LUMFITOR-884141 format. One line per field, with one value per residue (C-alpha): residue number from 1; residue in three letters; chain; x, y, z. Coordinates in steps of 0.001 Angstrom, whole numbers, plus 500000, padded with zeros to 6 digits. Each point is the difference from the previous one (the first is absolute). Layout:
// residues N
resi <- [NUM  ...]
resn <- [ALA  ...]
chain <- [A  ...]
c1 <- [X  ...]
c2 <- [Y  ...]
c3 <- [Z  ...]
This chain:
// residues 600
resi <- [1  2  3  4  5  6  7  8  9  10  11  12  13  14  15  16  17  18  19  20  21  22  23  24  25  26  27  28  29  30  31  32  33  34  35  36  37  38  39  40  41  42  43  44  45  46  47  48  49  50  51  52  53  54  55  56  57  58  59  60  61  62  63  64  65  66  67  68  69  70  71  72  73  74  75  76  77  78  79  80  81  82  83  84  85  86  87  88  89  90  91  92  93  94  95  96  97  98  99  100  101  102  103  104  105  106  107  108  109  110  111  112  113  114  115  116  117  118  119  120  121  122  123  124  125  126  127  128  129  130  131  132  133  134  135  136  137  138  139  140  141  142  143  144  145  146  147  148  149  150  151  152  153  154  155  156  157  158  159  160  161  162  163  164  165  166  167  168  169  170  171  172  173  174  175  176  177  178  179  180  181  182  183  184  185  186  187  188  189  190  191  192  193  194  195  196  197  198  199  200  201  202  203  204  205  206  207  208  209  210  211  212  213  214  215  216  217  218  219  220  221  222  223  224  225  226  227  228  229  230  231  232  233  234  235  236  237  238  239  240  241  242  243  244  245  246  247  248  249  250  251  252  253  254  255  256  257  258  259  260  261  262  263  264  265  266  267  268  269  270  271  272  273  274  275  276  277  278  279  280  281  282  283  284  285  286  287  288  289  290  291  292  293  294  295  296  297  298  299  300  301  302  303  304  305  306  307  308  309  310  311  312  313  314  315  316  317  318  319  320  321  322  323  324  325  326  327  328  329  330  331  332  333  334  335  336  337  338  339  340  341  342  343  344  345  346  347  348  349  350  351  352  353  354  355  356  357  358  359  360  361  362  363  364  365  366  367  368  369  370  371  372  373  374  375  376  377  378  379  380  381  382  383  384  385  386  387  388  389  390  391  392  393  394  395  396  397  398  399  400  401  402  403  404  405  406  407  408  409  410  411  412  413  414  415  416  417  418  419  420  421  422  423  424  425  426  427  428  429  430  431  432  433  434  435  436  437  438  439  440  441  442  443  444  445  446  447  448  449  450  451  452  453  454  455  456  457  458  459  460  461  462  463  464  465  466  467  468  469  470  471  472  473  474  475  476  477  478  479  480  481  482  483  484  485  486  487  488  489  490  491  492  493  494  495  496  497  498  499  500  501  502  503  504  505  506  507  508  509  510  511  512  513  514  515  516  517  518  519  520  521  522  523  524  525  526  527  528  529  530  531  532  533  534  535  536  537  538  539  540  541  542  543  544  545  546  547  548  549  550  551  552  553  554  555  556  557  558  559  560  561  562  563  564  565  566  567  568  569  570  571  572  573  574  575  576  577  578  579  580  581  582  583  584  585  586  587  588  589  590  591  592  593  594  595  596  597  598  599  600]
resn <- [MET  ASP  ALA  GLN  HIS  ASN  LEU  VAL  GLY  LEU  LEU  LEU  LEU  LEU  ILE  ALA  SER  SER  ALA  VAL  LEU  PRO  VAL  VAL  ALA  ALA  THR  ASP  VAL  ASN  ILE  GLY  GLN  ALA  LYS  GLU  GLY  CYS  LEU  ASP  ARG  CYS  ARG  ASP  VAL  SER  ILE  PRO  TYR  LEU  PHE  GLY  THR  ASN  ASP  GLN  PRO  HIS  CYS  SER  LEU  SER  SER  ASP  PHE  LEU  VAL  THR  SER  ASN  HIS  SER  SER  ASN  PRO  PRO  LYS  LEU  LEU  LEU  GLY  GLU  PRO  SER  PRO  GLU  GLY  ASP  ASN  ILE  PRO  VAL  LEU  ASN  ILE  SER  LEU  ASP  GLY  GLU  SER  LEU  ILE  LEU  ASN  TYR  VAL  SER  HIS  ASP  CYS  ARG  THR  SER  SER  GLY  ASN  VAL  GLU  VAL  SER  TYR  SER  TYR  ASN  SER  LEU  LEU  THR  SER  GLY  TRP  PHE  ASN  ILE  SER  SER  THR  ARG  ASN  LYS  PHE  THR  MET  VAL  GLY  CYS  ASP  THR  TYR  ALA  TRP  PHE  GLN  GLY  LEU  ILE  ALA  ASP  GLU  PRO  TYR  ARG  ILE  GLY  CYS  MET  SER  LEU  CYS  ASP  SER  ILE  SER  ASN  VAL  GLN  ASN  GLY  SER  CYS  SER  GLU  ASN  GLY  PHE  CYS  GLN  THR  SER  ILE  PRO  GLU  GLY  LEU  SER  VAL  ILE  ASN  LEU  THR  ILE  GLY  SER  PHE  TYR  ASN  TYR  SER  LYS  ILE  TRP  ASP  PHE  ASP  PRO  CYS  GLY  TYR  ALA  PHE  VAL  VAL  GLU  GLU  SER  GLN  PHE  HIS  PHE  SER  SER  ASN  LEU  LEU  LYS  ASP  LEU  LYS  THR  VAL  ARG  GLN  MET  PRO  LEU  VAL  PHE  ASP  TRP  ALA  PHE  GLY  HIS  GLU  THR  CYS  GLN  VAL  GLU  VAL  ASN  ASN  GLN  THR  ASN  TYR  ALA  CYS  MET  GLY  ASN  SER  THR  HIS  ASN  LYS  ARG  LYS  THR  GLY  TRP  GLY  TYR  LEU  CYS  ASN  CYS  SER  GLU  GLY  TYR  ARG  GLY  ASN  PRO  TYR  LEU  ASP  PRO  GLY  CYS  LYS  ASP  ILE  SER  GLU  CYS  GLU  ASP  SER  ASN  LEU  ASN  ARG  CYS  GLU  HIS  PRO  GLN  THR  TYR  VAL  ASN  ILE  PRO  GLY  ASN  HIS  THR  CYS  SER  CYS  PRO  LYS  TRP  TYR  HIS  GLY  ASP  SER  ARG  THR  ASP  GLY  GLU  GLY  CYS  THR  LEU  ASN  HIS  ILE  GLN  MET  ILE  HIS  ALA  ALA  ILE  GLY  ILE  GLY  VAL  ALA  LEU  ALA  ILE  ALA  LEU  ILE  CYS  SER  THR  TRP  LEU  CYS  TRP  ALA  LEU  LYS  LYS  ARG  ARG  PHE  ILE  LYS  LEU  LYS  LYS  LYS  TYR  PHE  GLN  GLN  ASN  GLY  GLY  SER  GLU  LEU  ARG  GLN  GLN  LEU  SER  SER  GLN  GLY  SER  ASN  GLN  ARG  ILE  LYS  PHE  PHE  THR  THR  GLY  GLU  LEU  GLU  LYS  ALA  THR  LYS  LYS  PHE  ASP  GLU  ASN  ASN  ILE  ILE  ASP  GLN  GLY  GLY  PHE  GLY  THR  VAL  TYR  LYS  GLY  PRO  LEU  THR  ASP  GLY  ARG  ILE  VAL  ALA  ILE  LYS  LYS  TYR  TYR  LYS  MET  ALA  ARG  GLU  SER  GLN  GLY  TYR  LYS  ASP  PHE  ILE  ASN  GLU  SER  THR  ASN  ILE  LEU  LEU  ASP  GLU  ASP  TYR  ASP  VAL  LYS  VAL  CYS  ASP  PHE  GLY  ALA  SER  ARG  VAL  ILE  SER  LEU  ASP  GLN  SER  GLN  LEU  SER  THR  ALA  ILE  GLN  GLY  THR  PRO  GLY  PHE  LEU  ASP  PRO  GLU  SER  MET  GLN  THR  ASP  GLN  VAL  THR  GLU  LYS  SER  ASP  VAL  TYR  SER  PHE  GLU  VAL  VAL  LEU  VAL  GLU  LEU  LEU  THR  GLY  LYS  LYS  ALA  LEU  PHE  PHE  ASP  ARG  PRO  LYS  GLU  GLN  ARG  ILE  LEU  THR  MET  PHE  PHE  LEU  PHE  ALA  LEU  LYS  ASP  ASP  SER  LEU  PHE  GLU  VAL  LEU  GLU  ASP  CYS  ILE  VAL  ASN  ASN  GLY  ASN  HIS  LEU  GLN  ILE  SER  LYS  LEU  LEU  ILE  LEU  GLN  LYS  GLY  ALA]
chain <- [A  A  A  A  A  A  A  A  A  A  A  A  A  A  A  A  A  A  A  A  A  A  A  A  A  A  A  A  A  A  A  A  A  A  A  A  A  A  A  A  A  A  A  A  A  A  A  A  A  A  A  A  A  A  A  A  A  A  A  A  A  A  A  A  A  A  A  A  A  A  A  A  A  A  A  A  A  A  A  A  A  A  A  A  A  A  A  A  A  A  A  A  A  A  A  A  A  A  A  A  A  A  A  A  A  A  A  A  A  A  A  A  A  A  A  A  A  A  A  A  A  A  A  A  A  A  A  A  A  A  A  A  A  A  A  A  A  A  A  A  A  A  A  A  A  A  A  A  A  A  A  A  A  A  A  A  A  A  A  A  A  A  A  A  A  A  A  A  A  A  A  A  A  A  A  A  A  A  A  A  A  A  A  A  A  A  A  A  A  A  A  A  A  A  A  A  A  A  A  A  A  A  A  A  A  A  A  A  A  A  A  A  A  A  A  A  A  A  A  A  A  A  A  A  A  A  A  A  A  A  A  A  A  A  A  A  A  A  A  A  A  A  A  A  A  A  A  A  A  A  A  A  A  A  A  A  A  A  A  A  A  A  A  A  A  A  A  A  A  A  A  A  A  A  A  A  A  A  A  A  A  A  A  A  A  A  A  A  A  A  A  A  A  A  A  A  A  A  A  A  A  A  A  A  A  A  A  A  A  A  A  A  A  A  A  A  A  A  A  A  A  A  A  A  A  A  A  A  A  A  A  A  A  A  A  A  A  A  A  A  A  A  A  A  A  A  A  A  A  A  A  A  A  A  A  A  A  A  A  A  A  A  A  A  A  A  A  A  A  A  A  A  A  A  A  A  A  A  A  A  A  A  A  A  A  A  A  A  A  A  A  A  A  A  A  A  A  A  A  A  A  A  A  A  A  A  A  A  A  A  A  A  A  A  A  A  A  A  A  A  A  A  A  A  A  A  A  A  A  A  A  A  A  A  A  A  A  A  A  A  A  A  A  A  A  A  A  A  A  A  A  A  A  A  A  A  A  A  A  A  A  A  A  A  A  A  A  A  A  A  A  A  A  A  A  A  A  A  A  A  A  A  A  A  A  A  A  A  A  A  A  A  A  A  A  A  A  A  A  A  A  A  A  A  A  A  A  A  A  A  A  A  A  A  A  A  A  A  A  A  A  A  A  A  A  A  A  A  A  A  A  A  A  A  A  A  A  A  A  A  A  A  A  A  A  A  A  A  A  A  A  A  A  A  A  A  A  A  A  A  A  A  A  A  A  A  A  A  A  A  A  A  A  A  A  A  A  A  A  A  A  A  A  A  A  A  A  A  A  A  A  A  A  A  A  A  A  A  A  A]
c1 <- [210306  498049  503427  499613  495814  500537  502760  497365  497047  502678  500640  496474  498839  503760  497850  496682  501439  502166  496351  499651  501781  498440  496726  502341  502262  496312  498690  502888  498654  496664  501728  500465  497434  497764  497422  501582  500841  499945  502462  501563  501823  500827  503861  499631  497020  497989  496410  498069  496296  497283  502078  500935  500857  497791  502917  497594  496485  499262  503345  498242  496753  498114  500590  500535  503551  501062  503849  501798  503590  501174  503226  500112  501544  503256  500067  496607  497245  497306  496813  496346  497278  500189  501833  498672  499666  501251  503064  499195  499877  501534  503167  499543  503541  498965  497178  499548  496987  500443  497398  502469  500692  503146  499248  500875  497670  499908  500957  497682  501573  499145  502963  499700  502230  500949  497268  497587  499046  499383  503013  499007  497016  498882  498184  499325  497826  500666  499136  499877  496354  497267  499508  503177  502720  500290  502553  501760  499228  503102  502439  499612  498824  498670  502963  500009  503171  499854  500077  497079  498109  496507  499102  496896  499473  496344  499185  497634  500242  497426  498087  499776  501594  502992  502171  502701  503018  502536  502101  503482  501448  502570  502001  503745  502208  501320  496441  500745  501237  501042  498261  496772  499499  499744  496792  501543  499994  498698  496462  499164  496837  499164  497434  497125  499449  498275  500264  500222  499690  501533  500034  502407  499787  502903  500177  501728  498372  502113  501342  503362  501060  501384  501668  501490  503871  499958  496795  498411  497535  498143  499626  497818  499801  499491  503078  501418  500956  503374  501417  499011  502493  499454  502487  500425  500686  497425  497986  501485  502085  496362  498533  501951  498496  497310  499438  499952  500070  496229  498807  496620  498299  497634  497895  497905  496318  496984  499320  499683  498458  500895  501510  498243  502770  498351  499149  502893  498682  500712  502604  503197  501873  502332  500783  501374  499703  497006  498666  500358  497304  501431  499537  498537  498097  499102  501346  502485  503336  501610  502793  501798  499381  503077  502538  499039  501431  498903  497264  496983  497701  501610  498633  500788  500967  502998  503169  500984  503799  502637  500911  502816  501767  499329  501641  497595  496979  501708  499097  501805  501520  501870  500394  500720  496262  498254  497470  497876  495959  497249  500265  502679  502411  500309  503193  500587  502396  503078  499854  499209  498763  496432  498404  498616  503839  499061  502063  496473  498690  500592  503736  501169  500586  501309  497530  501022  497350  500731  503939  498720  497745  502665  502793  497401  499405  503532  500468  497617  501315  502979  499142  498096  503182  501952  497636  499818  503806  500015  497642  501243  503821  498768  498080  502704  502809  496748  499487  504142  499956  498109  501554  503065  499024  498570  503291  501940  497745  500228  504079  500071  498477  496108  498642  502198  498773  496935  500719  501333  497784  497220  502425  500353  496283  500091  496765  501262  499487  503098  500077  502436  500640  501795  502820  498095  497668  502983  501317  496857  499926  503687  500353  501908  502127  500601  502938  497347  497919  503384  499438  503196  502830  502302  502017  496954  498390  498233  496213  497775  496058  497489  496559  496998  497513  497307  502368  502145  503516  502221  504061  501411  503447  501837  502599  503794  501900  501966  501452  500449  499591  501073  497254  500974  498334  496935  497338  501193  499589  496891  498477  501366  497231  502565  502141  497617  501936  499253  499915  503605  500571  500865  499958  497854  499951  496202  500820  499939  496760  500582  497753  496938  496602  497017  496617  497363  497660  503051  500883  503065  503177  501163  502969  499992  502470  498737  502761  500377  501197  504045  500796  499806  502654  499314  501288  497538  497256  500573  500990  496828  502739  501436  503008  502444  501305  497044  499821  503895  498730  496720  502711  502095  497068  499553  503346  499587  496642  502369  502605  498200  496843  497410  497051  501348  496996  499421  498710  501795  502625  499981  498973  502820  501196  496937  500917  502453  502629  500309  499857  503132  501459  500429  501122  502895  500916  499984  502015  497341  499464  500278  497926  497674  500386  498761  501786  500212  502176  501945  500687  501030  504108  498779  501572  502241  496892  497564  502821  500245  496156  500597  501955  497469  497283  501555  500925  496723]
c2 <- [725572  501772  499427  496240  500200  502013  496699  497697  502069  499379  496901  499240  501540  499030  496612  501012  501446  496504  497830  501798  497671  497055  500715  501912  496958  497927  503138  501789  499381  501994  503291  503136  500451  503224  501693  501994  503426  498918  499533  496747  499918  501673  499073  496611  499133  499385  501372  497309  501539  498505  502468  503424  503585  503542  501595  499368  498590  496321  498690  498182  497878  501657  501646  497197  499392  502837  500998  502759  500926  502162  501629  502343  497843  498392  497302  500625  497336  498508  500543  497720  502351  503945  502000  500734  503173  498290  498077  496577  497861  496780  499661  497345  497785  498074  499240  496777  498442  497311  501767  500662  503171  500581  503111  501840  499750  502152  498135  501033  500511  500574  501654  501025  501466  498306  501743  498173  503310  500085  500787  498675  498598  499611  497263  499816  499017  498669  502323  497002  500120  497304  497213  501145  500197  496905  499135  496781  497196  497966  502496  502037  499613  501971  500467  501822  500349  500628  498720  501594  500316  499234  501279  498523  501433  499809  500495  498674  496670  500692  502582  497730  501610  497579  500520  497881  500935  498458  500767  500109  500320  498708  501529  500029  500556  496576  498598  501454  497997  500189  499057  499601  497421  501834  499990  502917  503810  498850  498671  499255  498670  499314  502283  498978  499877  502627  502776  503403  503122  499544  501951  499096  500961  499617  500138  498777  498281  501666  503197  498287  500902  496669  499544  503392  499417  497796  500616  503640  499553  497650  499623  498535  499637  497888  499271  497415  496888  499240  503257  499638  498563  500672  501099  500863  503872  500415  500250  503613  500794  499953  503259  501593  498101  501267  497990  496010  498415  498213  498530  500550  498017  501917  498973  502012  499841  499442  496699  496845  497724  499265  503505  500668  499644  501446  502562  502672  503118  498394  497494  500652  497589  500763  497547  496681  499847  498926  499981  498596  499996  501131  498097  501559  503273  502201  499646  498656  500377  500209  497656  499732  496981  497102  501051  503320  503267  503218  502584  498100  502594  502386  500024  498545  497427  497548  499539  496604  499153  497740  497940  498885  503396  499409  496378  499329  500294  497987  496432  498804  496669  500866  503759  500487  497917  503747  500658  503037  500098  502413  499347  497213  498173  496766  498153  496078  497731  499297  497304  495477  501909  500951  501942  503174  501521  501621  499913  500468  497320  496097  501534  498036  496103  497562  499521  496260  499257  503070  498461  496303  501194  502433  497365  497630  501977  501275  496006  499491  503047  498442  496409  502069  501631  497244  498085  502394  500806  496459  499523  503158  498593  496857  501786  502257  496420  498211  503043  500771  495777  500403  502770  498097  497227  501472  501909  496469  499066  502416  499656  496107  499977  499248  502778  498706  496270  500808  501979  497133  497033  502724  500295  495776  499708  497966  499122  498797  501115  501722  499946  501944  498910  502037  498707  499018  498071  498491  499574  497721  497915  499245  499962  502497  498644  496677  498168  496165  502511  500096  498346  500982  501874  502537  502470  502019  499970  496473  499261  498769  498436  501215  499564  503048  501589  497889  497074  499671  499168  502556  500423  503139  501465  502040  502099  500892  503321  499499  503683  503781  502350  503698  502481  501373  497201  500031  502157  497337  496570  501116  500450  495983  497584  496923  502244  500848  502314  499367  503473  499634  500259  496429  498029  496880  498646  498903  496855  502193  498759  496112  499255  497908  501687  498634  499612  500783  497230  497762  496895  498846  501997  501207  498384  502983  503063  503481  501528  504541  499579  501434  499364  495799  497829  498030  496869  500064  500976  496817  497663  501543  500043  502514  499686  503251  500964  500859  502603  500752  500715  501865  501995  500952  500969  502686  501253  500379  502080  502283  500158  500465  501873  497828  497786  495765  499983  502850  499563  502775  498031  497227  497070  498349  502355  501310  497815  502201  497104  498987  503795  500391  497085  502033  502340  497769  498418  502777  502282  502626  499523  503753  501019  498085  501112  503495  502931  500848  496218  500472  504016  499630  497869  497016  497723  497553  498944  499443  498439  497331  499615  499430  496853  499510  499830  498021  496982  499923]
c3 <- [700460  497201  498035  500898  499035  496954  498860  501155  497643  497139  499851  499998  497550  497676  501078  498904  496689  499839  499321  496629  498504  499958  498382  497447  499094  499329  498421  497896  497078  500612  501095  498858  497775  500555  497358  497239  501815  503558  502057  500090  503272  503182  500251  500863  499992  496808  499447  497488  498295  501817  503136  498414  501149  499886  497747  496751  499688  500295  500721  502505  499406  503034  502842  502257  498194  500305  501224  500483  499366  503263  498577  503342  501380  499757  498640  498172  500774  498886  502057  499410  499447  500015  502005  503453  501580  503306  498087  501385  496459  499877  497840  497185  499542  497414  497406  498760  496710  501665  502464  502782  501416  503190  501708  503672  501745  503659  503735  502822  503413  503165  502258  504149  501876  503356  501663  497542  498480  496606  497560  496799  498854  496395  497729  496582  497944  496546  496429  497915  498050  500561  497543  497362  502062  502939  502931  498364  502614  498613  500047  503560  503226  503060  502930  502897  502098  504218  502876  501874  496858  497992  496578  497740  495599  499208  496013  497183  498040  497083  502419  502756  503389  501679  502843  501341  502684  502120  503358  501614  503739  501692  502981  499525  496656  500871  499030  496483  497331  496515  497176  498201  502420  503648  501854  501601  499124  496978  497589  496747  498120  496544  497859  498569  496108  498893  502695  498854  502456  503290  502935  502738  503701  502905  503287  503444  502488  502977  498026  500066  503891  501029  497062  498923  500158  497360  497989  499949  496489  498789  495608  497810  496719  496716  498362  496504  501880  499226  500143  503716  502769  503645  502825  503594  498535  498636  502989  499899  496416  497894  502089  497089  497473  498412  496524  499341  496788  498870  497072  498557  496936  497628  496847  498301  499276  502143  499031  502387  497568  496288  498026  496738  497842  496676  501944  498936  501344  503245  499768  500515  498102  497104  496658  500476  503726  502482  503023  503358  503066  503005  502491  502964  499918  496617  496136  498429  498416  496450  499296  496190  497672  500484  498306  499551  502287  500473  502172  499076  501845  497014  496548  497317  502845  500422  497542  498659  501258  498549  501687  498129  501086  503651  500997  503498  497075  497170  501142  496859  500155  497524  499698  496078  499287  501746  497815  501746  499904  501466  503678  499660  498209  498522  500184  496982  500980  498160  496816  501428  503175  501132  502691  500011  501183  503352  503601  501652  497253  498856  498291  497463  499422  497747  497096  499596  497994  497269  499720  499610  496879  498742  499909  498709  497231  499681  499795  496988  498030  500450  498799  497159  499108  500114  497790  497852  499105  499365  497631  498739  499764  498710  497017  499081  500448  497531  497618  499758  499759  497077  498423  500363  498853  496546  499787  499924  497309  497838  500742  499773  496321  501096  497822  496834  500680  499513  496794  498997  501257  498314  496262  499643  500680  502952  501593  503349  503008  502036  503419  502109  503704  503138  501801  502828  497475  498428  504027  500710  497135  500766  503817  500233  497061  501821  498913  499916  497379  497645  496249  498412  500356  497329  499428  499385  503449  501310  499960  502679  499302  502068  499892  498962  502855  496952  500018  497430  499975  498470  499354  501600  499090  502662  497961  501302  499860  496502  499619  501512  497371  500605  500019  496626  498377  502595  496845  497667  501846  501708  496292  499587  500000  500425  503119  503490  502652  503764  502339  499950  496390  500218  496690  499976  496553  498834  497605  497259  499419  500519  502953  499662  499479  502165  499058  503211  497997  499973  502649  498549  499382  496788  498050  497682  500424  499386  498538  499102  496541  499676  503396  500153  498602  496640  501753  502358  498072  497704  503518  501990  502737  501613  501759  501582  496473  499110  502453  499481  496106  501035  502328  496817  497932  502894  499603  496414  500847  502889  497091  496115  501535  497901  501646  499485  497452  497411  496507  498002  498883  497640  500915  500875  502233  502029  502948  501656  500801  495928  499463  502245  499023  496135  501440  501286  496592  498348  502538  499667  504161  500512  498047  501468  503487  502092  499162  504131  500286  496449  501016  503136  499027  501554  496955  502205  502084  496858  498166  503265  499725  496542  501233  502499  497522  497075  502190  501861]
């Protein structure tokens, strides 16, 4: 029987020890923080300052918070207060900076023999300091077990006496039911707020004589409610149990109203912490401010925590945007989103307005870029066109024409027209505007922008010249080349020059000396033979390397055609030809060309 009782006692002690777990789980961030050089742990129980042992001076805030590490027991135990001579110190199972501690409080017994004599009878008083330590009214119950039992306790609430109790009577073990709702053999009542020192009293109505065979004892104790479950076996089995778990509240100070925060001498809360007034009784509790961790009673106070390192504390919806700040952390939303990006806040939502603004901005930028690129392309094309027009003007004898008109003393103003202007005047060279056709081109009638009517000649392609003659032909004022080096015969001066102040077409032929055939000069009429004659003059220029008109010869030989004919008659032609032509062994080809020239 003794072995069974010892086993029951051990099981109840294990139940009591398991009560540590809920408290530790709630406050594990604050445990194990004692003063430097002081014991911070006794076996599995942490000793945070304000509490401390007497191993070193000032390890505890005061003697009221003193605990003793008893290494003489196996295993070692942490005891509340200084060691008593009687050895009845209360074991401490857990100390929490949240203002709660778990202890093992003693159980009061009243056991009788079969004859009704006292076998065991002892009652225990709590050793809690009035005011700073109160029995938790939310975690504990006053409990009595027995079928012929009454019990009560008396204590202090703010120095005022308080008493409460309960009783139980049952005639048979069959009347006793298991569970906390049983009304026979078991009684529980609530603990009032602010209760500190208590004295337990237990007794029997009939000395258990009528029920001794199944219930020889009665028991009374204060116990942590969740750690006690009644059954009928406990009527006998509790006889060997000396202690049960109890939770008491603790606080610092004797203030009953406003706490003097500025009074650093008596104010216990260190840096980065706040205080909370105790709901009942004296004093207050210190707590680390949000975002800080540590012991708020231990100088220099609580330390900032990095929530990023703890997934339970990092509240960022997008953890990669976490930024630590003192006592907190900030989160940010990705691009195109807005909000606080916190899982405990509004999070991140798509910013439609920002996207619309961005889309408008991109659209405007693209439109501006398109306009600018279009304008730039147009400007470059226009610049190239102007340069090309100037190049063609030079290649097509525009400069020579100006020089010749200047050398001839012409006072007529010459206007150069673009292809677009000519196409507009002739309605894109409409056949209905043709006024003459010939082997050298087609003449169109068309109005200018000022209303005057002019004749416009469109030239045909005459011949495809080789690249070797390019440089020479470009120097001629009567033969023009396009970008494909196609020869454009320019009537060799037979065009009619129109003065801008005249309203009628001029019938006088303005010929370039040396190129216009004598017949046209005499008859004032241009025919297809005129162009042939002029083109032959160019061929003679190519063969002799001389200009169509030069003045370093006798008067009758100043015209190149006359000079060439004299050479033919005198059979001295090879003397007037270019050396590069004569020395290349081209005598046969040259002879055939001479025959052609004579025939002309």
